[in-house]
N, C-alpha and C positions, 0 to 999 in steps of 0.2 A: 767153566761154562755150564757144565751139567748142574752144579750146585745152584747157579744163578737162574737156571731155566726152570727148576722145579721147586715147589714148596716142600715143607717138611713132610706133608702127607703123601708126597710122591707125584702129585698132580702137576701137569705142565701149566705154567702161568699164561694168562691171556696174552701178554706182550710177546712171549715166546711163540705162541700160536700164530700171531700176526706176522712176526718176523719170518717164521718158517713158511707161511703161506706166500709171502712176497718172494722168497727165495725159490719156492717151487714153481711159481708162475714164470719167473725169469728163466729157470732152467728148462721147464717142460711145457710151458704154455698153460693158458687158463683151462682149456678143455680137459687137461689131465688132472686138474685139482678137484678131487672128490673128498668128502669127509673121511672116508676110509683110507684113502691114499695119504692125506695129511696126518691122520692119526698114526698110520704106520711110520711115517717119517719122524714123528715126535715120540713114538713109543708109548702111546696112550690109546684111548678108545674114541671112536666116533661120537659116542654118547657124551663123553666128557666135553668134547668141543661144542656139541649142540647145546649142552647145558648152559654154556656161556653166551652163545651167539644165536641159538634158536633155529637158524636156517643158513644155507649157503649164501643167499643174498645178503643177509645181515653180516655174515663173516666177511664177505668181500667189501661191503661198505665200511666195516670197522677197519679192515686192512688199508683201505684208501684213506680214511681219516687219520690213521696212524702215520702213514707216509706223508700226508699233507701237513700234519702237525710239525714234522721235522723240517719240511720245506718252509713253513711259516716262520720258524726260528731263523732259518738262513736268510729269508727276506728281511726280517727285522734287523738282523746284523748288517745286511747289505745297505739298507736305508740309513743306518746310523754311521756308516763309514765316511771318512773325510776324503772323498774322491769326487771328481766332477760328475754332474748329472749324466753326461754322455757315457761315461764308463759304468755308472750304476745301471743305466738302461741296457747297455750291452750285456752286462752280467745277469740282468733280469731275464733277458732272452735265453741265455745259456741255461739258467735255472729252470725255466719253464719248459723248454723243449725236451723231448725224450733223449735218452743217452744212446738209444739204438732200437732195433726192431723188437727186442725182448724186454724193453723197459717195463717192469711190472706195474708201475703206477699208471702209465698210459694205457696198458692193456686193460687194467681195471676200469679206467675212465670210459673207454670205448664200449666195453661190455655193459657197464651200468647205464650209459646213455641209452643203449638199446632197450633197457628194461624200464626206463623212467616213465614212458607214456602210460603204463598201466599201474604205476605205483607212486602215489602222490607223496608218501613219506620219503621215498628214495629221491624224488625230484626236489623236495625241500632241502634235503641234506646236501645234494649236489649244488643247489643254488647257494647254500651257505658257504661251501668250499670255494666256489667260483667268486663269491663276493670278496673273500679275503684277497685273492689275486688282484681283482679289479681295484679295490680300495688302495692297495699298496702301489699299484702302477699309477693310478690317478694321483696319489700323493707325490710320487717320484716326478711325474711330469709337471705338476703344479709347482713343486720346489724348483725345478729346472727353469721354469718361466720366471719365478720370483727372483732367482739368482742370476737372471739374464744369461742363461746358457741356451735356452730355447726361445724362439719367437713366440709371441702370444698365441694361445690356442685354448680350445675347450678341452680341459684335461680329462673330464669324464667321458666325453664322446670319443676322444682319440684313444683312450684306454680300451674302450669297447671294441673299436675297430682293430686295434693291434691284437687283442686277445682272440678275436674271431679269426684273424689271420693265423695266429700261432696254433689255434686248435686245428685248423685245416692242415697246416704243415705237419703237425705232430701226428695226426691221423694217417697221413700219407707215409710217414716214416714207419709207423708200426705196421701198416698194411702192406708195405713194400711197393708202393706206387711210385710212378715217375722215375726218380733217381735210384730206384731200388731200395735197399735197406740201409743206405749210408746217411746218417743224420747231418753230416756236414753241409750238403747243399741246402738243407732246410734252414740252417742258421744263416747262411749267406743270403738267402731270399728274405729272411726276417730282417737282417741288417739293411738290405736294399729298401725294404718297405719303410723302415724307420727313417732312412734318409729322405724318402719321398714324402712321408707324412709329417715329419717333425723337423722344421727348419731351424737352423742355428740362429742365435741372436745376431743382429747385424754387426759386422766386423767393425772394430774401432769404437764400440760402445762402452768398453770398460767392463769386461767380465768380472763377476764376483765369484771367488772360489767357494765351493760347497763347504758347509760347516757340519758339525756332528749331528745337528738336529734335522738335516735335510733328508 
């Protein structure tokens, strides 16, 4: 691991910095993540980290992008699977929601949302990340309608509604509201919302199984 984490000149790689930042957030929370604390964890200097990222805000955004890139790969793999649209949608919910109150990705989202109003570049970056989730969910819903798994719906509008709901549920999990810090009730609420917002295709209509391209 140490060999993979450092270049030949002994400097820690950018990916290793991002990985360790996410680990630190999960373990100790975002408030404890300083450039000096991260540098100490990595055995390098704060100046070396700042050389690559420029500021803590940019480091946090880079860490979020890194985390979201991995999830984008998981979404693409999910959309290509030969399973029904209902099962794909349920797994999408699981993928989107936080794993628990210390989920570092969602901790970053909440922190960066608060900083967006005064930072247009940060807002544009977040919009880009959000758009990936929206486009994939919209495609999933449209494919479900086309394959007669879901009743006709406006896939774009319904995707926006579901993602807004998931954002609210995720925030409550991370902040420890309502059901405390247990993520399972949030998933059940999301599943209930899906049943209310997305009707199955009429029974007896001849369901078409999902294909690899859906």
